[in-house]
C-alpha positions in Angstrom: 132.2 96.9 87.4 132.9 94.8 90.5 130.2 92.4 91.3 128.5 93.6 94.5 128.0 90.0 95.5 131.7 89.4 95.4 133.8 89.2 98.6 136.5 91.5 97.1 136.9 94.8 98.7 136.1 97.9 96.7 138.3 100.9 96.4 136.7 104.4 96.9 137.3 105.1 93.2 135.7 101.9 92.0 132.7 102.4 94.2 132.2 106.0 93.1 132.5 104.9 89.4 129.9 102.1 90.0 127.4 104.4 91.8 125.1 105.1 88.8 124.6 101.4 88.1 124.3 100.6 91.8 121.6 103.2 92.3 119.7 101.7 89.4 119.6 98.4 91.1 119.1 99.6 94.6 115.7 98.8 96.0 113.9 102.1 96.8 117.0 104.1 95.9 118.5 103.4 99.4 122.1 102.3 98.8 123.1 103.2 102.3 120.7 100.6 103.7 122.3 97.8 101.8 124.6 95.8 104.2 126.9 94.9 101.3 128.2 98.5 101.1 128.5 99.2 104.9 132.3 98.7 104.9 133.0 100.9 101.9 130.6 103.6 103.2 132.3 103.5 106.6 135.9 103.5 105.2 135.3 106.0 102.4 133.7 109.2 103.8 133.6 111.0 100.4 131.6 108.1 98.9 129.3 108.0 101.9 128.7 111.8 101.5 128.0 111.3 97.8 125.6 108.5 98.5 123.7 110.6 101.1 123.5 113.5 98.6 122.2 111.2 95.8 119.7 109.6 98.1 118.4 113.0 99.2 118.1 114.1 95.6 116.3 110.9 94.6 113.9 111.2 97.5 113.2 114.9 96.7 112.5 114.1 93.1 110.2 111.2 94.1 108.2 113.6 96.3 108.0 116.2 93.5 106.6 113.6 91.1 104.0 112.2 93.5 100.5 113.4 92.6 99.2 116.0 95.0 96.2 115.2 97.1 93.2 116.8 95.4 91.4 119.5 97.3 87.7 119.1 97.7 85.6 120.4 94.9 83.8 123.8 95.1 80.5 121.8 95.4 81.8 120.3 98.7 82.7 123.7 100.1 79.3 125.1 99.0 77.5 122.3 100.7 79.5 122.9 103.9 78.8 126.6 103.8 75.1 126.0 103.2 74.9 123.6 106.1 76.7 126.0 108.4 74.4 128.9 107.4 71.3 126.9 107.9 72.4 125.7 111.3 73.1 129.3 112.5 69.8 130.7 111.1 67.4 128.4 112.9 67.7 128.6 116.7 68.0 125.3 118.4 65.0 124.1 120.4 65.8 123.2 123.9 63.2 121.6 126.2 63.6 122.7 129.8 61.4 121.2 132.4 60.9 123.2 135.6 59.8 121.4 138.7 
């Protein structure tokens, strides 16, 4: 593999062959944000499209693996329902002073 820190220009084929390893090393899985690859992504549309697709797949997989936010327990819903019921059963007292 060509060293990404080298000044040597990559060919489209070399870049595409190196993608698996480059994605492993990419911070946050965002190869397109790395300025070292701006020229090859600009000059090689098929590589740029492949990178976009792989980043989309990686982001989607990351979202699927994130734990879902837990819904409130049934005790919480019962307490809310109880409070709402008690508020509607007892009429509110309103002090009105007439002059």
